[in-house]
C-alpha positions as CSV (number, residue, x, y, z in Angstrom):
1,M,-15.6,-0.7,-17.4
2,A,-18.9,0.8,-16.2
3,E,-18.1,0.6,-12.5
4,E,-17.1,4.0,-11.0
5,P,-13.9,4.0,-8.9
6,R,-13.7,5.1,-5.3
7,L,-11.5,8.1,-5.2
8,A,-9.5,9.5,-2.2
9,F,-6.6,11.7,-1.6
10,E,-4.7,13.2,1.4
11,S,-1.9,15.8,1.4
12,I,0.0,17.3,4.4
13,A,2.9,19.7,4.8
14,G,4.4,17.3,7.4
15,R,7.5,18.8,9.0
16,R,8.0,21.4,6.3
17,P,6.9,25.0,7.0
18,Y,4.9,25.2,3.8
19,Q,3.1,22.9,1.3
20,E,4.5,22.6,-2.2
21,D,2.5,19.5,-3.2
22,S,-0.7,19.6,-5.2
23,V,-3.1,16.8,-5.8
24,L,-6.4,16.0,-7.5
25,A,-8.7,13.0,-8.0
26,R,-11.8,13.7,-10.0
27,T,-14.0,12.7,-12.8
28,L,-13.7,14.9,-15.9
29,P,-16.8,16.3,-17.7
30,D,-16.4,13.6,-20.4
31,G,-16.5,10.8,-17.8
32,R,-12.8,10.0,-17.7
33,V,-11.1,9.8,-14.3
34,L,-7.9,11.7,-13.5
35,V,-5.7,11.1,-10.5
36,A,-2.6,13.2,-10.3
37,V,0.1,14.5,-7.9
38,A,2.6,17.3,-8.5
39,D,5.5,18.0,-6.1
40,G,6.7,21.6,-6.5
41,M,10.2,22.9,-5.8
42,G,11.6,26.4,-5.5
43,G,10.4,27.4,-2.1
44,H,7.3,29.1,-0.7
45,A,5.3,31.0,-3.4
46,A,7.3,29.2,-6.1
47,G,7.0,25.5,-5.6
48,E,3.3,25.7,-4.7
49,V,2.7,27.9,-7.7
50,A,4.5,25.4,-10.0
51,S,2.6,22.3,-8.8
52,A,-0.8,24.0,-8.8
53,L,-0.2,25.5,-12.3
54,A,1.0,22.2,-13.7
55,L,-2.2,20.4,-12.5
56,E,-4.5,23.2,-13.7
57,T,-2.9,23.2,-17.2
58,L,-3.1,19.4,-17.3
59,V,-6.8,19.4,-16.5
60,A,-7.5,22.2,-19.0
61,E,-5.6,20.4,-21.8
62,L,-7.2,17.0,-21.1
63,E,-10.7,18.6,-21.1
64,S,-10.0,20.1,-24.5
65,G,-9.2,16.7,-25.9
66,T,-5.4,16.8,-25.8
67,H,-3.6,13.5,-25.3
68,I,-1.9,13.1,-22.0
69,D,1.7,13.3,-23.2
70,V,1.0,16.6,-25.0
71,A,-0.9,17.9,-22.0
72,F,2.3,17.3,-19.9
73,V,4.4,19.2,-22.5
74,R,2.0,22.1,-22.3
75,A,2.0,22.1,-18.5
76,N,5.8,22.3,-18.8
77,G,5.5,25.3,-21.0
78,A,3.1,27.1,-18.7
79,V,5.3,26.6,-15.6
80,H,8.5,27.5,-17.6
81,D,6.8,30.8,-18.7
82,E,5.7,31.6,-15.1
83,A,9.3,31.0,-13.9
84,R,10.4,34.1,-15.9
85,D,9.2,36.1,-13.0
86,P,12.4,37.0,-11.0
87,N,10.7,36.0,-7.8
88,K,10.0,32.5,-9.2
89,K,13.2,31.9,-11.1
90,G,14.2,28.2,-11.0
91,M,10.8,26.9,-9.9
92,G,9.5,23.6,-11.2
93,T,7.6,20.5,-10.2
94,T,7.3,16.8,-10.7
95,M,4.1,15.5,-12.0
96,V,2.5,12.0,-12.3
97,A,-1.0,11.3,-13.5
98,A,-3.3,8.3,-14.2
99,L,-6.0,8.9,-16.8
100,I,-8.7,6.2,-16.8
101,D,-11.0,5.9,-19.7
102,D,-13.5,3.2,-20.8
103,G,-11.9,0.2,-19.1
104,E,-8.2,1.2,-19.6
105,Y,-5.7,3.6,-18.3
106,F,-2.5,5.5,-19.1
107,V,0.0,6.7,-16.5
108,A,2.4,9.5,-17.3
109,N,5.2,11.1,-15.3
110,V,8.1,13.5,-15.2
111,G,10.3,13.6,-12.1
112,D,10.3,11.2,-9.1
113,S,6.7,11.2,-8.0
114,R,5.3,7.7,-8.5
115,G,2.4,5.6,-9.7
116,Y,1.7,2.1,-8.4
117,L,-0.8,-0.7,-9.1
118,L,-2.1,-2.6,-6.2
119,T,-3.9,-6.0,-6.6
120,E,-4.5,-9.1,-4.6
121,D,-1.1,-10.3,-5.9
122,G,0.8,-7.4,-4.5
123,I,2.2,-4.0,-5.4
124,R,4.0,-2.9,-8.6
125,Q,5.6,0.4,-9.5
126,I,4.4,1.5,-12.9
127,T,6.5,4.6,-13.3
128,H,10.3,5.1,-13.5
129,D,12.0,7.8,-11.4
130,H,13.8,10.6,-13.2
131,S,16.4,11.2,-10.5
132,Y,20.1,11.0,-9.8
133,V,19.7,7.9,-7.7
134,A,17.6,6.0,-10.2
135,E,20.0,6.8,-13.0
136,A,23.0,5.8,-10.9
137,V,21.4,2.4,-10.1
138,K,20.7,1.9,-13.8
139,R,24.5,2.4,-14.4
140,G,25.2,-0.4,-11.9
141,Q,25.8,1.6,-8.7
142,S,24.2,0.3,-5.5
143,A,21.3,2.3,-4.1
144,E,23.1,2.7,-0.8
145,E,26.1,4.2,-2.5
146,A,24.0,6.5,-4.7
147,M,22.1,7.7,-1.6
148,R,25.4,8.8,0.0
149,S,26.0,11.2,-2.9
150,P,25.5,14.9,-2.4
151,F,23.3,14.8,-5.5
152,R,20.9,12.2,-4.1
153,D,18.0,14.6,-4.1
154,A,18.6,15.9,-7.7
155,L,16.1,15.3,-10.4
156,T,17.1,14.5,-14.0
157,R,13.8,15.7,-15.4
158,S,11.1,18.1,-14.1
159,I,8.2,20.2,-15.3
160,G,9.1,23.8,-16.0
161,T,12.8,24.0,-15.4
162,E,13.6,23.7,-19.1
163,P,11.7,24.9,-22.2
164,E,11.3,21.3,-23.4
165,V,10.6,18.1,-21.5
166,E,10.5,14.4,-22.3
167,V,7.4,12.7,-20.9
168,D,7.2,9.0,-20.0
169,V,3.8,7.4,-20.8
170,F,2.9,3.9,-19.8
171,G,-0.1,2.0,-21.1
172,P,-2.8,1.6,-22.1
173,F,-3.4,-1.1,-19.5
174,P,-6.8,-2.8,-18.9
175,V,-8.5,-1.8,-15.6
176,Q,-8.5,-4.9,-13.4
177,A,-11.3,-5.8,-11.2
178,D,-10.4,-5.4,-7.5
179,S,-7.4,-3.2,-8.1
180,A,-6.2,0.3,-7.1
181,L,-4.0,2.9,-8.6
182,L,-1.9,4.7,-6.0
183,I,-0.2,8.0,-7.0
184,C,2.1,9.7,-4.6
185,S,4.9,12.2,-4.0
186,D,8.4,11.1,-2.8
187,G,7.6,12.2,0.8
188,L,5.6,8.9,1.0
189,Y,7.7,6.2,-0.5
190,K,11.1,7.5,0.7
191,T,10.0,6.6,4.2
192,L,7.7,3.6,3.5
193,S,8.7,0.6,1.5
194,D,6.5,-1.1,-1.1
195,D,5.7,-3.7,1.5
196,D,4.7,-1.0,3.9
197,L,2.4,0.6,1.3
198,M,0.7,-2.7,0.6
199,R,0.3,-3.6,4.3
200,I,-1.2,-0.3,5.2
201,F,-3.5,-0.3,2.3
202,H,-4.7,-3.9,3.2
203,D,-5.2,-2.9,6.9
204,A,-7.3,0.1,6.0
205,G,-11.0,-0.4,5.6
206,S,-11.4,1.9,2.6
207,A,-9.6,4.0,0.0
208,R,-10.2,7.1,2.1
209,G,-8.9,5.4,5.2
210,A,-5.8,4.1,3.3
211,A,-5.0,7.6,2.1
212,Q,-5.2,9.1,5.6
213,T,-3.2,6.3,7.2
214,L,-0.5,6.2,4.6
215,V,0.4,9.9,5.1
216,T,0.2,9.5,8.9
217,E,2.4,6.5,8.9
218,A,5.0,8.2,6.7
219,L,5.1,11.2,9.0
220,D,5.4,9.0,12.1
221,S,8.2,7.0,10.4
222,G,10.3,10.1,10.0
223,S,9.4,11.7,6.6
224,D,10.7,15.3,6.5
225,D,8.9,16.3,3.3
226,N,5.4,17.1,2.2
227,I,3.5,13.9,1.9
228,T,0.7,13.3,-0.7
229,V,-1.2,10.3,-1.9
230,A,-4.2,9.8,-4.3
231,I,-6.0,6.6,-4.9
232,A,-8.5,5.3,-7.4
233,E,-9.8,1.8,-6.4
234,Y,-12.0,-0.4,-8.6
235,G,-14.0,-3.0,-6.8
236,E,-12.1,-3.8,-3.6
237,V,-8.6,-5.1,-3.3
238,R,-8.9,-8.1,-0.9
239,R,-7.9,-6.9,2.6
240,A,-8.2,-10.2,4.6
241,P,-4.9,-10.8,6.5
242,A,-3.0,-13.9,5.5
243,E,-3.3,-15.3,9.1
244,E,-7.1,-15.1,8.8
245,Q,-7.0,-17.0,5.5
246,V,-5.0,-19.8,7.0
247,T,-7.4,-20.1,10.0
248,M,-10.4,-20.2,7.7
249,T,-8.9,-22.9,5.6
250,M,-8.1,-25.0,8.7
251,E,-11.6,-24.6,10.1
252,L,-13.2,-25.7,6.8
253,E,-11.0,-28.8,6.6
254,S,-11.9,-29.7,10.1
255,E,-15.7,-29.4,9.5
256,E,-15.4,-31.6,6.4
257,S,-13.3,-34.3,8.0
258,D,-14.8,-37.9,8.4
259,P,-16.4,-38.8,11.8
260,V,-14.1,-40.4,14.3
261,D,-14.4,-44.2,14.5
262,D,-13.8,-45.2,18.1
263,D,-13.1,-48.8,17.2
264,A,-10.4,-47.9,14.6
265,P,-6.8,-48.4,15.6
266,S,-5.2,-45.2,16.8
267,D,-2.9,-43.4,14.5
268,P,-0.2,-41.4,16.3
269,S,0.2,-39.0,13.4
270,H,-3.3,-37.8,13.9
271,A,-3.3,-37.8,17.7
272,P,-4.4,-34.6,19.4
273,P,-1.8,-32.6,21.3
274,E,-0.5,-34.4,24.4
275,A,-1.7,-31.6,26.7
276,L,-5.3,-32.3,25.6
277,V,-5.1,-36.1,26.2
278,P,-5.9,-37.4,29.8
279,S,-2.9,-39.3,31.1
280,V,-3.5,-42.9,32.3
281,A,-1.1,-42.3,35.2
282,S,-3.0,-39.2,36.3
283,D,-4.0,-38.8,39.9
284,G,-7.1,-36.8,39.0
285,P,-10.7,-38.0,39.8
286,G,-11.7,-41.2,38.1
287,S,-8.1,-42.3,37.4
288,P,-7.0,-46.0,37.8
289,T,-4.6,-45.1,40.6
290,I,-7.4,-43.6,42.8
291,F,-9.7,-46.5,42.0
292,L,-7.2,-49.1,43.3
293,V,-6.5,-47.1,46.5
294,V,-10.1,-46.8,47.3
295,T,-10.7,-50.5,46.7
296,A,-7.9,-51.5,49.1
297,V,-9.2,-49.2,51.8
298,V,-12.7,-50.7,51.6
299,I,-11.3,-54.3,51.8
300,V,-9.1,-53.5,54.8
301,G,-12.0,-51.7,56.6
302,A,-14.2,-54.7,56.1
303,L,-11.6,-57.2,57.5
304,L,-11.1,-55.0,60.6
305,A,-14.8,-54.8,61.2
306,F,-15.1,-58.6,60.9
307,F,-12.4,-59.4,63.4
308,A,-13.6,-56.8,65.9
309,S,-17.1,-58.3,66.0
């Protein structure tokens, strides 16, 4: 697809004292588009290092021609090697990325940061979470029960915590006209539902506005984590509210209706609302009741004048 996407991202520390998320949305030198988010863990000077290093390695590997799954594996190795520093022991990061090339895209992820596709038809999660909660739900446990577990925030896969990592890759998918890829950390979706994400995106006037409003809404809704979102929009996802669509349809139908035939028999099913129809029994000006009263007064007055003369 020759059309260039509109790229936008926003990332805030939120209520955390430090920022461990890293984000990018850029066009690579070979023309491919990369949108990615990494959510670091390990505390200040560890989590932020892990997320930044993972994205730096990902970009370098992709620019050298490495396939996206191998680029993730090498990012894992780079972060794992850095974690040998005693001050960074145990650090790691999630990572999710969409790579768009010549009308199609791949999405890869490790951890619980997510990738979504937004179209006129709605929102769809592309990635699968690598987390205790997601695995528990797969085993048949309810999400509510899983969220009560002390392990609810645990990841089952991450970048850098082990020497080897399994990477999920989805695609290739064709780039759809008037669609958007939304990449985010869990600080966004753990507070805002999929319906919220779609509503906010629709209400925003642009990809940039959507990115800013999404993180603000998540913060205002109580998110206690870093919040990051990146967007690549192709064309423009239709943003007209449903109410406006109904109104427009009704107006068009009204304009195209047949002229009213005053001589045609009335059809109660097509009568206007009662409040808009003058009542025959009304006492307003021009009503039959007033006409009769005035007529009677005139006749009586004439008779009195006749007998008085």
